[in-house]
C-alpha positions in Angstrom: -8.8 -9.5 -0.1 -8.2 -12.6 1.9 -6.4 -10.5 4.5 -9.4 -8.2 4.7 -11.8 -11.1 5.2 -9.5 -12.5 7.9 -9.4 -9.1 9.7 -13.2 -9.0 9.7 -13.4 -12.5 11.2 -10.9 -11.6 14.0 -12.8 -8.3 14.6 -16.2 -10.2 14.8 -14.8 -12.8 17.2 -13.3 -10.1 19.4 -16.5 -8.1 19.4 -18.5 -11.2 20.3 -16.3 -12.0 23.2 -16.3 -8.3 24.4 -20.1 -8.2 24.3 -20.3 -11.5 26.3 -18.0 -9.9 28.9 -19.8 -6.5 28.8 -16.5 -4.7 27.9 -17.2 -3.8 24.3 -16.8 0.0 25.0 -13.4 -0.5 26.6 -12.2 -2.8 23.7 -13.4 -0.1 21.3 -11.2 2.4 23.0 -8.3 0.1 22.7 -9.0 -0.5 19.0 -9.3 3.2 18.4 -5.9 3.7 20.0 -4.3 0.9 18.1 -5.8 2.1 14.8 -4.6 5.6 15.4 -1.1 4.4 16.3 -0.8 2.3 13.2 -2.2 5.0 10.9 0.1 7.7 12.3 3.3 5.7 12.6 4.8 4.4 9.3 7.7 2.8 11.2 5.2 0.7 13.3 3.4 -0.4 10.2 6.7 -1.4 8.6 7.7 -3.4 11.7 4.3 -5.2 11.8 4.5 -6.1 8.1 8.1 -7.1 8.1 8.7 -10.9 7.8 12.3 -10.4 9.0 11.4 -9.1 12.5 10.7 -11.9 14.9 7.2 -12.2 16.4 8.5 -11.9 19.9 10.1 -8.5 19.0 6.8 -7.4 17.5 4.9 -8.5 20.6 7.4 -6.6 22.9 7.1 -3.4 20.8 3.3 -3.6 20.8 3.2 -4.3 24.6 5.3 -1.1 25.2 3.3 1.1 22.8 -0.3 0.1 23.5 -1.1 1.4 26.9 -4.2 0.6 28.9 -5.1 -2.4 26.9 -7.5 -4.9 28.3 -6.8 -8.6 28.7 -9.0 -9.3 25.6 -7.0 -6.9 23.5 -3.8 -8.5 24.8 -5.2 -11.9 23.8 -6.1 -10.7 20.3 -2.6 -9.5 19.8 -1.2 -12.8 21.0 -3.5 -14.8 18.7 -2.5 -12.6 15.7 1.2 -13.2 16.5 0.7 -16.9 17.0 -1.1 -17.2 13.7 1.4 -15.0 12.0 -1.2 -12.4 11.1 0.0 -9.5 13.2 0.3 -7.5 10.0 -3.5 -7.5 10.0 -3.7 -5.6 13.4 -4.6 -2.3 11.7 -7.3 -3.8 9.6 -8.7 -5.8 12.6 -8.9 -2.6 14.7 -10.6 -0.7 11.8 -13.1 -3.5 11.3 -13.7 -3.8 15.0 -14.5 0.0 15.3 -16.9 -0.3 12.3 -18.6 -3.3 13.7 -18.9 -1.6 17.1 -20.4 1.5 15.6 -22.9 -0.7 13.7 -23.8 -2.5 16.9 -24.4 0.7 18.7 -26.3 2.1 15.7 -23.8 4.9 15.4 -22.7 6.7 12.3 -19.6 8.9 11.7 -20.4 11.9 9.5 -17.3 13.6 8.0 -17.6 17.3 7.1 -14.7 18.7 5.1 -14.6 22.5 5.2 -12.0 25.2 4.2 -12.0 26.5 7.8 -13.0 24.9 11.1 -16.8 24.7 11.8 -18.2 27.0 14.4 -20.2 25.4 17.2 -23.4 26.9 15.8 -22.8 25.6 12.3 -21.6 22.2 13.7 -24.9 21.9 15.6 -26.9 22.7 12.4 -25.0 20.2 10.3 -25.4 17.5 13.0 -29.2 18.2 13.3 -29.6 17.9 9.5 -27.5 14.6 9.4 -29.6 13.2 12.2 -32.7 14.1 10.3 -31.4 12.2 7.2 -30.3 9.1 9.1 -32.1 7.3 11.9 -28.8 6.6 13.7 -26.8 8.3 16.4 -24.4 10.5 14.5 -20.9 11.8 15.5 -19.6 14.7 13.5 -15.9 14.8 12.4 -14.7 18.1 10.9 -11.8 17.8 8.5 -10.2 21.1 7.4 -9.0 21.3 3.8 -8.2 24.8 2.5 -8.1 23.4 -1.1 -11.9 23.2 -1.3 -11.9 27.0 -1.1 -15.3 27.3 0.6 -18.5 25.4 1.1 -18.3 21.8 2.4 -18.2 18.1 1.6 -20.4 15.9 3.7 -19.8 12.2 3.8 -22.2 9.9 5.8 -21.5 6.2 5.3 -21.3 5.6 1.5 -23.1 8.8 0.6 -21.4 12.0 -0.2 -22.7 15.5 -0.9 -20.1 17.9 -2.4 -21.1 21.6 -2.1 -17.5 22.9 -2.2 -16.6 25.9 -4.3 -13.8 23.9 -5.8 -16.3 21.3 -7.1 -18.6 24.0 -8.5 -15.6 25.7 -10.3 -14.6 22.3 -11.8 -18.2 21.8 -13.0 -18.1 25.2 -14.7 -14.7 24.5 -16.2 -16.0 21.2 -17.7 -19.1 23.0 -19.0 -17.2 25.7 -20.7 -14.5 23.3 -22.1 -17.2 21.0 -23.7 -19.1 23.7 -25.5 
């Protein structure tokens, strides 16, 4: 919990500096790249969280891995290393992206389907989501064959589950209770 609060503070400070310099879009790109790298690479996560590995080694690794970083991103990494908080880099990058999206009045809608959405269906879903929220919406399609059919739509903290798997589970519960 304390780490999460600290990550949000670092993200807010970085966003504030980025807005002052007019480079918040570029920093957001850096944070998206860092977030993706940390999520996809368990070895990198282990290195960042390890108390055994020296800070200078962590800095060298991050400098080689993170390409195209701006000076502000580089400074953030240095501050996290100096404060012995580099293990928070993933949480800071996630928090930054969320704060940036909020600043730009942007919402990510996740649609989980059994098969990839067609362009036509994607446009219909996007139009409906935009109608429900007053924000700019970006649609992210997640393919999960286990839902069998239908879709699961998540926008912010709201979720609508119209999957066949969910409907079958409801029927199963209904028949097992009676």
